MIDOSE-1310 file (N, C-alpha, C; in nm, 2 decimals, decimal comma, always signed):
residues 265
msgs	+9,19/+31,34/-3,63/+9,10/+31,26/-3,72/+9,05/+31,14/-3,65; +8,97/+31,16/-3,54/+8,93/+31,04/-3,46/+8,80/+30,98/-3,51; +8,73/+31,05/-3,60/+8,60/+30,99/-3,65/+8,63/+30,87/-3,74; +8,53/+30,78/-3,75/+8,54/+30,66/-3,83/+8,40/+30,62/-3,87
lvcv	+8,40/+30,53/-3,97/+8,28/+30,48/-4,02/+8,30/+30,33/-4,05; +8,20/+30,25/-4,00/+8,20/+30,11/-4,04/+8,06/+30,07/-4,08; +8,04/+30,02/-4,20/+7,92/+29,98/-4,26/+7,91/+29,83/-4,24; +7,80/+29,78/-4,17/+7,79/+29,64/-4,14/+7,66/+29,59/-4,20
gtgm	+7,65/+29,46/-4,22/+7,53/+29,39/-4,27/+7,46/+29,32/-4,16; +7,33/+29,34/-4,14/+7,26/+29,27/-4,04/+7,20/+29,14/-4,09; +7,22/+29,11/-4,22/+7,16/+28,99/-4,28/+7,01/+29,01/-4,31; +6,94/+28,91/-4,35/+6,81/+28,93/-4,39/+6,71/+28,90/-4,28
mlga	+6,74/+28,80/-4,19/+6,64/+28,76/-4,09/+6,68/+28,82/-3,95; +6,58/+28,88/-3,89/+6,60/+28,94/-3,76/+6,68/+28,85/-3,66; +6,79/+28,89/-3,62/+6,87/+28,82/-3,51/+6,94/+28,70/-3,55; +6,92/+28,65/-3,67/+6,97/+28,52/-3,71/+7,10/+28,53/-3,79
hicp	+7,12/+28,64/-3,86/+7,22/+28,64/-3,96/+7,34/+28,73/-3,93; +7,33/+28,81/-3,83/+7,44/+28,91/-3,80/+7,56/+28,84/-3,74; +7,68/+28,88/-3,78/+7,80/+28,82/-3,73/+7,84/+28,89/-3,60; +7,92/+28,82/-3,51/+7,96/+28,88/-3,38/+8,04/+29,01/-3,40
lsrs	+8,12/+29,02/-3,50/+8,20/+29,14/-3,52/+8,11/+29,26/-3,55; +8,01/+29,24/-3,64/+7,92/+29,35/-3,67/+7,84/+29,39/-3,55; +7,79/+29,29/-3,47/+7,72/+29,32/-3,34/+7,81/+29,41/-3,25; +7,94/+29,37/-3,24/+8,03/+29,44/-3,15/+8,05/+29,59/-3,20
yieq	+8,06/+29,61/-3,33/+8,07/+29,75/-3,38/+7,95/+29,83/-3,34; +7,83/+29,77/-3,36/+7,71/+29,84/-3,33/+7,70/+29,87/-3,18; +7,74/+29,78/-3,10/+7,73/+29,80/-2,95/+7,83/+29,91/-2,90; +7,94/+29,92/-2,97/+8,05/+30,02/-2,92/+8,04/+30,15/-3,00
adkv	+7,95/+30,17/-3,09/+7,95/+30,29/-3,17/+7,90/+30,41/-3,09; +7,95/+30,53/-3,13/+7,89/+30,65/-3,07/+7,76/+30,69/-3,14; +7,74/+30,65/-3,26/+7,62/+30,68/-3,34/+7,60/+30,56/-3,44; +7,47/+30,52/-3,44/+7,44/+30,41/-3,54/+7,33/+30,46/-3,63
fvlv	+7,35/+30,45/-3,76/+7,25/+30,48/-3,86/+7,19/+30,35/-3,91; +7,06/+30,34/-3,92/+7,00/+30,21/-3,95/+6,91/+30,22/-4,08; +6,93/+30,13/-4,17/+6,85/+30,12/-4,29/+6,82/+29,97/-4,31; +6,70/+29,93/-4,26/+6,66/+29,79/-4,26/+6,52/+29,78/-4,32
snsl	+6,47/+29,66/-4,33/+6,34/+29,64/-4,40/+6,22/+29,63/-4,31; +6,24/+29,64/-4,18/+6,13/+29,62/-4,09/+6,15/+29,70/-3,96; +6,05/+29,76/-3,91/+6,06/+29,84/-3,78/+6,10/+29,76/-3,66; +6,07/+29,63/-3,67/+6,11/+29,54/-3,56/+6,26/+29,52/-3,56
veaw	+6,32/+29,52/-3,68/+6,46/+29,50/-3,69/+6,53/+29,63/-3,64; +6,47/+29,75/-3,67/+6,52/+29,88/-3,62/+6,52/+29,87/-3,46; +6,41/+29,83/-3,41/+6,40/+29,83/-3,26/+6,50/+29,73/-3,20; +6,53/+29,62/-3,27/+6,63/+29,52/-3,22/+6,77/+29,58/-3,22
igem	+6,80/+29,66/-3,32/+6,93/+29,72/-3,33/+6,94/+29,83/-3,22; +6,82/+29,90/-3,20/+6,82/+30,00/-3,09/+6,84/+29,94/-2,95; +6,81/+29,82/-2,93/+6,84/+29,75/-2,80/+6,99/+29,73/-2,79; +7,06/+29,72/-2,90/+7,21/+29,70/-2,89/+7,28/+29,84/-2,86
nanc	+7,22/+29,95/-2,92/+7,28/+30,08/-2,90/+7,17/+30,18/-2,90; +7,15/+30,25/-2,80/+7,03/+30,34/-2,79/+7,05/+30,47/-2,88; +7,17/+30,50/-2,92/+7,20/+30,61/-3,00/+7,18/+30,58/-3,15; +7,06/+30,54/-3,19/+7,03/+30,50/-3,32/+6,95/+30,60/-3,40
qslq	+6,97/+30,61/-3,52/+6,89/+30,70/-3,61/+6,85/+30,62/-3,74; +6,72/+30,61/-3,76/+6,67/+30,55/-3,89/+6,70/+30,64/-4,01; +6,74/+30,57/-4,12/+6,76/+30,65/-4,24/+6,63/+30,64/-4,33; +6,53/+30,57/-4,28/+6,41/+30,56/-4,36/+6,34/+30,70/-4,38
sfys	+6,36/+30,79/-4,29/+6,29/+30,92/-4,30/+6,34/+31,00/-4,42; +6,45/+30,96/-4,48/+6,50/+31,04/-4,60/+6,42/+31,00/-4,72; +6,35/+30,89/-4,72/+6,27/+30,85/-4,84/+6,14/+30,92/-4,84; +6,09/+30,95/-4,96/+5,95/+31,00/-4,98/+5,91/+30,97/-5,12
egkn	+5,78/+30,95/-5,14/+5,72/+30,92/-5,27/+5,75/+31,04/-5,36; +5,80/+31,01/-5,48/+5,82/+31,11/-5,58/+5,96/+31,18/-5,57; +6,03/+31,15/-5,47/+6,17/+31,21/-5,45/+6,27/+31,12/-5,52; +6,36/+31,18/-5,59/+6,46/+31,11/-5,66/+6,55/+31,03/-5,56
rnkt	+6,57/+30,90/-5,59/+6,65/+30,82/-5,49/+6,79/+30,86/-5,48; +6,85/+30,92/-5,59/+6,99/+30,96/-5,58/+7,00/+31,08/-5,48; +6,90/+31,17/-5,48/+6,90/+31,27/-5,38/+6,89/+31,21/-5,24; +6,80/+31,12/-5,22/+6,79/+31,05/-5,09/+6,92/+30,99/-5,05
ynem	+6,98/+30,91/-5,14/+7,11/+30,84/-5,10/+7,22/+30,94/-5,06; +7,22/+31,05/-5,13/+7,33/+31,16/-5,10/+7,30/+31,21/-4,96; +7,18/+31,24/-4,93/+7,14/+31,29/-4,80/+7,18/+31,19/-4,69; +7,15/+31,06/-4,71/+7,19/+30,96/-4,61/+7,34/+30,95/-4,59
aeam	+7,41/+30,96/-4,70/+7,56/+30,95/-4,68/+7,61/+31,07/-4,61; +7,55/+31,19/-4,64/+7,60/+31,31/-4,58/+7,57/+31,31/-4,43; +7,46/+31,26/-4,39/+7,42/+31,25/-4,25/+7,53/+31,17/-4,17; +7,57/+31,06/-4,23/+7,68/+30,98/-4,17/+7,81/+31,05/-4,17
laev	+7,84/+31,11/-4,28/+7,97/+31,19/-4,29/+7,98/+31,30/-4,18; +7,86/+31,37/-4,16/+7,86/+31,48/-4,06/+7,90/+31,43/-3,92; +7,85/+31,31/-3,89/+7,89/+31,26/-3,75/+8,03/+31,21/-3,75; +8,08/+31,16/-3,86/+8,23/+31,12/-3,86/+8,31/+31,25/-3,84
ragk	+8,27/+31,36/-3,91/+8,35/+31,48/-3,90/+8,35/+31,53/-3,76; +8,24/+31,50/-3,68/+8,23/+31,54/-3,54/+8,32/+31,46/-3,45; +8,39/+31,36/-3,51/+8,48/+31,28/-3,43/+8,42/+31,16/-3,37; +8,31/+31,12/-3,42/+8,24/+31,00/-3,36/+8,27/+30,87/-3,43
kvvg	+8,26/+30,76/-3,36/+8,27/+30,63/-3,42/+8,13/+30,60/-3,47; +8,11/+30,60/-3,60/+7,98/+30,58/-3,66/+7,97/+30,44/-3,73; +7,85/+30,38/-3,71/+7,82/+30,26/-3,77/+7,70/+30,28/-3,86; +7,70/+30,23/-3,98/+7,58/+30,22/-4,06/+7,54/+30,07/-4,07
afyg	+7,42/+30,04/-4,02/+7,37/+29,90/-4,02/+7,27/+29,89/-4,13; +7,30/+29,80/-4,23/+7,21/+29,79/-4,34/+7,17/+29,64/-4,35; +7,04/+29,62/-4,39/+6,99/+29,49/-4,40/+7,06/+29,41/-4,52; +7,07/+29,28/-4,50/+7,15/+29,20/-4,60/+7,29/+29,23/-4,59
hpgv	+7,36/+29,24/-4,71/+7,50/+29,27/-4,72/+7,51/+29,42/-4,76; +7,59/+29,50/-4,68/+7,60/+29,64/-4,71/+7,66/+29,68/-4,84; +7,72/+29,59/-4,91/+7,78/+29,62/-5,04/+7,70/+29,57/-5,16; +7,58/+29,50/-5,13/+7,51/+29,44/-5,24/+7,37/+29,52/-5,26
falv	+7,36/+29,58/-5,37/+7,24/+29,66/-5,40/+7,21/+29,76/-5,29; +7,32/+29,82/-5,25/+7,31/+29,92/-5,14/+7,41/+30,03/-5,18; +7,36/+30,14/-5,24/+7,45/+30,25/-5,29/+7,50/+30,33/-5,17; +7,42/+30,35/-5,07/+7,46/+30,44/-4,96/+7,59/+30,40/-4,89
phka	+7,61/+30,28/-4,85/+7,74/+30,24/-4,78/+7,86/+30,27/-4,87; +7,85/+30,23/-5,00/+7,96/+30,26/-5,09/+7,99/+30,41/-5,10; +7,89/+30,49/-5,11/+7,90/+30,63/-5,13/+7,96/+30,69/-5,00; +7,90/+30,65/-4,88/+7,95/+30,71/-4,75/+8,09/+30,67/-4,73
iewv	+8,13/+30,55/-4,75/+8,27/+30,51/-4,73/+8,37/+30,59/-4,82; +8,33/+30,61/-4,95/+8,41/+30,68/-5,04/+8,43/+30,83/-4,99; +8,32/+30,89/-4,95/+8,33/+31,03/-4,90/+8,41/+31,04/-4,77; +8,39/+30,95/-4,68/+8,46/+30,95/-4,55/+8,62/+30,93/-4,58
rkeg	+8,65/+30,84/-4,67/+8,79/+30,82/-4,69/+8,86/+30,94/-4,76; +8,78/+31,01/-4,85/+8,83/+31,12/-4,92/+8,87/+31,23/-4,82; +8,80/+31,24/-4,71/+8,83/+31,34/-4,61/+8,93/+31,30/-4,51; +8,99/+31,18/-4,53/+9,10/+31,14/-4,45/+9,06/+31,05/-4,33
fdar	+8,94/+31,02/-4,32/+8,89/+30,94/-4,20/+8,90/+30,79/-4,24; +8,90/+30,71/-4,13/+8,90/+30,56/-4,15/+8,76/+30,51/-4,18; +8,75/+30,42/-4,28/+8,62/+30,37/-4,32/+8,63/+30,22/-4,37; +8,54/+30,14/-4,33/+8,55/+30,00/-4,38/+8,41/+29,94/-4,39
mlpg	+8,40/+29,82/-4,45/+8,28/+29,75/-4,47/+8,29/+29,61/-4,42; +8,19/+29,56/-4,35/+8,19/+29,42/-4,31/+8,07/+29,35/-4,38; +8,10/+29,23/-4,43/+7,99/+29,16/-4,51/+7,88/+29,11/-4,42; +7,77/+29,08/-4,49/+7,65/+29,02/-4,42/+7,59/+28,92/-4,52
isae	+7,49/+28,85/-4,46/+7,42/+28,75/-4,54/+7,32/+28,83/-4,63; +7,33/+28,81/-4,76/+7,25/+28,89/-4,86/+7,13/+28,81/-4,90; +7,04/+28,87/-4,98/+6,92/+28,81/-5,03/+6,97/+28,70/-5,13; +7,08/+28,72/-5,20/+7,13/+28,61/-5,29/+7,17/+28,49/-5,21
dclv	+7,23/+28,50/-5,09/+7,27/+28,39/-5,01/+7,15/+28,31/-4,97; +7,04/+28,38/-4,93/+6,92/+28,32/-4,89/+6,85/+28,25/-5,00; +6,85/+28,31/-5,12/+6,79/+28,26/-5,24/+6,86/+28,13/-5,28; +6,99/+28,12/-5,28/+7,06/+28,00/-5,31/+7,02/+27,89/-5,22
adlg	+7,01/+27,92/-5,09/+6,98/+27,81/-4,99/+6,83/+27,77/-5,00; +6,74/+27,87/-5,01/+6,60/+27,84/-5,01/+6,55/+27,77/-5,14; +6,61/+27,80/-5,25/+6,57/+27,74/-5,38/+6,66/+27,62/-5,42; +6,76/+27,59/-5,34/+6,84/+27,48/-5,37/+6,92/+27,49/-5,50
ldpg	+6,97/+27,61/-5,52/+7,04/+27,64/-5,65/+7,19/+27,64/-5,63; +7,26/+27,60/-5,73/+7,41/+27,62/-5,72/+7,45/+27,70/-5,85; +7,48/+27,83/-5,83/+7,52/+27,92/-5,94/+7,63/+27,86/-6,02; +7,72/+27,77/-5,96/+7,83/+27,72/-6,03/+7,79/+27,61/-6,13
ktgc	+7,67/+27,56/-6,12/+7,63/+27,44/-6,20/+7,62/+27,48/-6,35; +7,55/+27,59/-6,38/+7,54/+27,63/-6,52/+7,60/+27,77/-6,54; +7,64/+27,83/-6,43/+7,68/+27,97/-6,44/+7,56/+28,06/-6,41; +7,58/+28,18/-6,37/+7,47/+28,26/-6,33/+7,49/+28,41/-6,38
iqye	+7,38/+28,46/-6,43/+7,38/+28,60/-6,48/+7,29/+28,68/-6,39; +7,33/+28,80/-6,34/+7,25/+28,88/-6,25/+7,24/+29,02/-6,30; +7,12/+29,08/-6,31/+7,10/+29,21/-6,35/+7,00/+29,28/-6,25; +7,02/+29,41/-6,23/+6,91/+29,48/-6,17/+6,81/+29,50/-6,29
tsqf	+6,68/+29,48/-6,26/+6,59/+29,46/-6,37/+6,58/+29,58/-6,46; +6,57/+29,70/-6,41/+6,56/+29,82/-6,49/+6,69/+29,84/-6,57; +6,80/+29,82/-6,51/+6,93/+29,83/-6,58/+6,93/+29,74/-6,70; +6,88/+29,61/-6,68/+6,88/+29,52/-6,79/+6,79/+29,57/-6,91
mfyq	+6,69/+29,65/-6,87/+6,60/+29,70/-6,98/+6,65/+29,83/-7,04; +6,72/+29,91/-6,97/+6,77/+30,04/-7,02/+6,89/+30,03/-7,11; +6,97/+29,92/-7,09/+7,10/+29,90/-7,16/+7,10/+29,77/-7,24; +7,18/+29,77/-7,34/+7,19/+29,65/-7,43/+7,27/+29,54/-7,36
rqld	+7,21/+29,45/-7,29/+7,27/+29,35/-7,21/+7,24/+29,21/-7,28; +7,33/+29,12/-7,25/+7,31/+28,99/-7,32/+7,27/+28,88/-7,21; +7,19/+28,78/-7,26/+7,15/+28,67/-7,18/+7,20/+28,54/-7,24; +7,21/+28,44/-7,16/+7,24/+28,31/-7,20/+7,13/+28,21/-7,14
paal	+7,04/+28,16/-7,23/+6,93/+28,08/-7,18/+6,98/+27,94/-7,13; +7,11/+27,92/-7,13/+7,16/+27,79/-7,07/+7,22/+27,82/-6,93; +7,21/+27,94/-6,89/+7,26/+27,98/-6,75/+7,14/+28,03/-6,67; +7,16/+28,03/-6,54/+7,06/+28,08/-6,44/+7,06/+28,23/-6,45
lilw	+6,94/+28,29/-6,45/+6,93/+28,43/-6,46/+6,86/+28,48/-6,33; +6,91/+28,58/-6,27/+6,85/+28,65/-6,15/+6,83/+28,79/-6,18; +6,70/+28,84/-6,17/+6,67/+28,98/-6,20/+6,62/+29,04/-6,06; +6,70/+29,14/-6,02/+6,67/+29,20/-5,89/+6,58/+29,32/-5,90
qvgi	+6,51/+29,35/-5,80/+6,42/+29,46/-5,79/+6,32/+29,47/-5,90; +6,26/+29,35/-5,93/+6,16/+29,34/-6,04/+6,03/+29,42/-6,00; +6,02/+29,45/-5,87/+5,90/+29,52/-5,83/+5,90/+29,67/-5,86; +6,01/+29,72/-5,91/+6,01/+29,86/-5,96/+6,06/+29,86/-6,10
tgdr	+6,03/+29,76/-6,18/+6,07/+29,75/-6,32/+6,04/+29,87/-6,40; +6,14/+29,92/-6,47/+6,12/+30,02/-6,57/+6,10/+30,16/-6,52; +6,14/+30,18/-6,39/+6,13/+30,32/-6,33/+6,25/+30,41/-6,37; +6,22/+30,50/-6,46/+6,32/+30,59/-6,51/+6,34/+30,71/-6,42
slsk	+6,25/+30,74/-6,34/+6,25/+30,86/-6,25/+6,33/+30,84/-6,13; +6,36/+30,72/-6,09/+6,42/+30,68/-5,96/+6,35/+30,74/-5,84; +6,21/+30,74/-5,86/+6,13/+30,80/-5,75/+6,01/+30,71/-5,72; +6,00/+30,60/-5,79/+5,88/+30,51/-5,77/+5,92/+30,39/-5,67
fstd	+5,81/+30,34/-5,61/+5,83/+30,23/-5,52/+5,75/+30,11/-5,57; +5,70/+30,11/-5,69/+5,62/+30,01/-5,75/+5,63/+30,02/-5,90; +5,57/+29,92/-5,97/+5,57/+29,92/-6,12/+5,43/+29,89/-6,17; +5,41/+29,87/-6,29/+5,28/+29,84/-6,34/+5,28/+29,73/-6,45
sakl	+5,17/+29,68/-6,49/+5,16/+29,57/-6,58/+5,22/+29,60/-6,72; +5,21/+29,73/-6,76/+5,26/+29,77/-6,89/+5,41/+29,76/-6,90; +5,48/+29,81/-6,79/+5,62/+29,80/-6,79/+5,67/+29,65/-6,78; +5,59/+29,57/-6,70/+5,63/+29,43/-6,68/+5,61/+29,36/-6,82
qilv	+5,51/+29,40/-6,90/+5,49/+29,33/-7,03/+5,61/+29,36/-7,12; +5,66/+29,48/-7,11/+5,78/+29,51/-7,19/+5,90/+29,42/-7,15; +5,91/+29,39/-7,02/+6,01/+29,30/-6,97/+5,99/+29,16/-7,02; +5,86/+29,12/-7,02/+5,83/+28,98/-7,07/+5,86/+28,97/-7,22
dmla	+5,83/+29,07/-7,29/+5,86/+29,07/-7,44/+6,01/+29,06/-7,46; +6,09/+29,13/-7,38/+6,24/+29,12/-7,39/+6,29/+28,98/-7,36; +6,23/+28,92/-7,25/+6,28/+28,79/-7,21/+6,23/+28,68/-7,31; +6,12/+28,71/-7,38/+6,06/+28,61/-7,47/+6,15/+28,59/-7,59
eyyp	+6,25/+28,68/-7,61/+6,35/+28,65/-7,72/+6,44/+28,54/-7,68; +6,44/+28,50/-7,56/+6,54/+28,40/-7,51/+6,46/+28,28/-7,45; +6,34/+28,30/-7,39/+6,27/+28,20/-7,32/+6,13/+28,18/-7,37; +6,08/+28,06/-7,37/+5,94/+28,04/-7,41/+5,84/+28,11/-7,31
ldhk	+5,73/+28,15/-7,35/+5,64/+28,22/-7,26/+5,58/+28,13/-7,15; +5,58/+28,00/-7,18/+5,53/+27,91/-7,07/+5,64/+27,86/-6,98; +5,76/+27,92/-7,00/+5,88/+27,88/-6,91/+5,85/+27,93/-6,77; +5,87/+27,84/-6,67/+5,84/+27,88/-6,53/+5,95/+27,96/-6,47
vily	+5,91/+28,08/-6,42/+6,00/+28,16/-6,35/+5,96/+28,16/-6,20; +6,06/+28,20/-6,12/+6,03/+28,20/-5,97/+6,03/+28,34/-5,91; +5,93/+28,37/-5,84/+5,92/+28,50/-5,77/+5,96/+28,47/-5,62; +6,07/+28,53/-5,58/+6,13/+28,50/-5,45/+6,14/+28,62/-5,35
eapv	+6,11/+28,59/-5,23/+6,13/+28,69/-5,12/+6,18/+28,62/-5,00; +6,29/+28,66/-4,95/+6,35/+28,60/-4,83/+6,27/+28,65/-4,70; +6,25/+28,56/-4,61/+6,18/+28,60/-4,48/+6,27/+28,70/-4,40; +6,20/+28,80/-4,34/+6,27/+28,90/-4,26/+6,26/+28,86/-4,11
lpid	+6,14/+28,81/-4,07/+6,12/+28,77/-3,93/+6,11/+28,61/-3,93; +6,15/+28,55/-3,82/+6,14/+28,41/-3,80/+6,00/+28,35/-3,83; +5,90/+28,43/-3,81/+5,76/+28,38/-3,83/+5,72/+28,40/-3,98; +5,80/+28,47/-4,06/+5,76/+28,50/-4,20/+5,78/+28,37/-4,28
dtri	+5,69/+28,36/-4,39/+5,71/+28,25/-4,48/+5,80/+28,30/-4,59; +5,88/+28,20/-4,65/+5,96/+28,23/-4,77/+5,87/+28,23/-4,89; +5,88/+28,34/-4,97/+5,80/+28,34/-5,09/+5,87/+28,27/-5,20; +5,81/+28,16/-5,25/+5,86/+28,09/-5,37/+5,74/+28,06/-5,46
drip	+5,71/+28,15/-5,55/+5,60/+28,13/-5,64/+5,65/+28,10/-5,78; +5,61/+27,99/-5,84/+5,65/+27,95/-5,97/+5,54/+27,98/-6,07; +5,56/+28,07/-6,17/+5,46/+28,11/-6,26/+5,51/+28,10/-6,40; +5,43/+28,09/-6,50/+5,48/+28,10/-6,64/+5,52/+28,24/-6,67
lrel	+5,62/+28,26/-6,75/+5,67/+28,39/-6,78/+5,56/+28,49/-6,83; +5,47/+28,44/-6,91/+5,36/+28,52/-6,96/+5,27/+28,59/-6,85; +5,27/+28,53/-6,73/+5,18/+28,57/-6,63/+5,25/+28,68/-6,54; +5,37/+28,72/-6,56/+5,44/+28,81/-6,48/+5,37/+28,95/-6,47
pqae	+5,31/+29,00/-6,58/+5,24/+29,13/-6,56/+5,13/+29,13/-6,46; +5,07/+29,02/-6,43/+4,96/+29,01/-6,34/+5,00/+28,97/-6,20; +5,13/+28,94/-6,18/+5,18/+28,89/-6,05/+5,18/+29,01/-5,95; +5,17/+28,97/-5,82/+5,18/+29,06/-5,71/+5,33/+29,07/-5,68
lsqh	+5,38/+29,20/-5,68/+5,52/+29,22/-5,66/+5,54/+29,32/-5,55; +5,66/+29,31/-5,48/+5,69/+29,41/-5,38/+5,83/+29,46/-5,41; +5,88/+29,56/-5,34/+6,02/+29,61/-5,36/+6,12/+29,50/-5,34; +6,09/+29,40/-5,26/+6,18/+29,30/-5,22/+6,18/+29,17/-5,31
ttmv	+6,09/+29,18/-5,41/+6,07/+29,06/-5,49/+6,19/+29,04/-5,59; +6,24/+28,92/-5,60/+6,35/+28,89/-5,69/+6,29/+28,78/-5,79; +6,32/+28,80/-5,92/+6,28/+28,70/-6,01/+6,39/+28,61/-6,06; +6,37/+28,48/-6,05/+6,48/+28,38/-6,09/+6,42/+28,31/-6,22
vpac	+6,51/+28,31/-6,32/+6,47/+28,24/-6,44/+6,57/+28,13/-6,47; +6,52/+28,00/-6,44/+6,61/+27,89/-6,46/+6,64/+27,87/-6,61; +6,75/+27,80/-6,64/+6,79/+27,78/-6,77/+6,68/+27,70/-6,85; +6,67/+27,73/-6,98/+6,57/+27,66/-7,06/+6,63/+27,57/-7,17
qpmq	+6,76/+27,57/-7,17/+6,82/+27,48/-7,27/+6,96/+27,43/-7,21; +7,01/+27,32/-7,26/+7,14/+27,27/-7,21/+7,25/+27,35/-7,26; +7,37/+27,35/-7,19/+7,49/+27,41/-7,24/+7,54/+27,35/-7,36; +7,59/+27,42/-7,46/+7,64/+27,37/-7,58/+7,79/+27,36/-7,57
rnep	+7,84/+27,24/-7,61/+7,99/+27,22/-7,60/+8,06/+27,31/-7,70; +8,17/+27,36/-7,66/+8,26/+27,44/-7,74/+8,36/+27,35/-7,80; +8,33/+27,29/-7,91/+8,41/+27,18/-7,97/+8,55/+27,23/-8,02; +8,56/+27,35/-8,08/+8,69/+27,40/-8,12/+8,79/+27,41/-8,00
ilak	+8,74/+27,47/-7,89/+8,83/+27,49/-7,77/+8,86/+27,35/-7,71; +8,76/+27,26/-7,70/+8,79/+27,13/-7,65/+8,89/+27,06/-7,73; +8,89/+27,07/-7,86/+8,99/+27,01/-7,95/+9,13/+27,07/-7,92; +9,14/+27,20/-7,90/+9,27/+27,26/-7,88/+9,32/+27,21/-7,74
lakl	+9,24/+27,20/-7,64/+9,28/+27,15/-7,51/+9,33/+27,01/-7,52; +9,25/+26,92/-7,60/+9,29/+26,78/-7,61/+9,43/+26,77/-7,68; +9,45/+26,85/-7,78/+9,58/+26,85/-7,86/+9,69/+26,89/-7,76; +9,66/+26,99/-7,68/+9,76/+27,04/-7,59/+9,80/+26,93/-7,49
eeet	+9,70/+26,86/-7,43/+9,73/+26,76/-7,34/+9,81/+26,64/-7,41; +9,77/+26,61/-7,53/+9,84/+26,51/-7,61/+9,99/+26,55/-7,63; +10,01/+26,67/-7,66/+10,15/+26,72/-7,68/+10,23/+26,71/-7,55; +10,16/+26,75/-7,44/+10,23/+26,74/-7,31/+10,27/+26,60/-7,27
qlnp	+10,18/+26,51/-7,30/+10,22/+26,37/-7,27/+10,33/+26,31/-7,36; +10,34/+26,36/-7,48/+10,44/+26,31/-7,57/+10,58/+26,38/-7,54; +10,57/+26,50/-7,49/+10,69/+26,58/-7,46/+10,69/+26,63/-7,32; +10,69/+26,55/-7,22/+10,69/+26,59/-7,08/+10,81/+26,68/-7,05
a	+10,78/+26,78/-6,96/+10,89/+26,87/-6,92/+11,00/+26,80/-6,84
C-alpha cells in the first residue's frame, strides 16, 4: 500500500501564498493534479513538477458539478491505487469550498491508503485583510449563497454576513457558471427582510496575480441584480444595527460573580 495522497493549498495569489511544506510535497510527488483559477498558476506549478495534470478539463457547461467532482476524485484515486505519491494542488485552502479534496481523501482512506490535507491561504483570509474586517468584533455568519436560498437559514443583522459564490446564485442544476438578475432579485428580496435596500454591501474578489487589482465595490443592496459578477465574487454584508445586550444572562452572571466574592472557595 505504497500509494498516498496529499491535498495542498496554493493560496490565492501566484507564488505569494504557498507554504514551504506544500511546495515540497508538489516537488517530490510522482503525480500532481492541479485545480487553480488561472493558467499561469498551472504553469507555475508545472515548473515545480513536470508530471502535472489539470483537473479543469473535467468541467463543461451543462454538466452536473457533482459528476465532475466524482470524476476528479476518481482520477486521483486511480493514481494512488497504482502506488504513486499523489498531490492535489488546489487554489486557496483545499478544505474551504472545495469538495474534491474532501471526497478524494475520504475515498483514498477507505481503501487503506494514507491521505492528508495541508492548509492554504483562502479567499476568506484575503478578504479579512483587504477589507480590514475582524470577524470576532461582531461575530460572522457565512453561507454559500444558493444554500442560503434553498434552506431555511437565519441571519443576524448585528453580525457580519459573508455570502460565497454569489456569481452562481440560485443554480439548482449544479451545471451553471453564472446567474441572472431575476435570481439575484430573489436574493435581494430575502435579504431585505433583515437589511434596508440602501444598505451598502461589498462585492469582493481577491487578486490572483501580483498585477491584479483587488475588487472592492460598495453598492446599495437594491443594485445587486445589475452588478457584474463572476464565479469568484464574494458578497460581504456589514452589520446594519448594533448588538443588543442580553440583560437576563448578564444579570445571572453578575449574581454569580457576587456570590463567588461573598463565598470564595
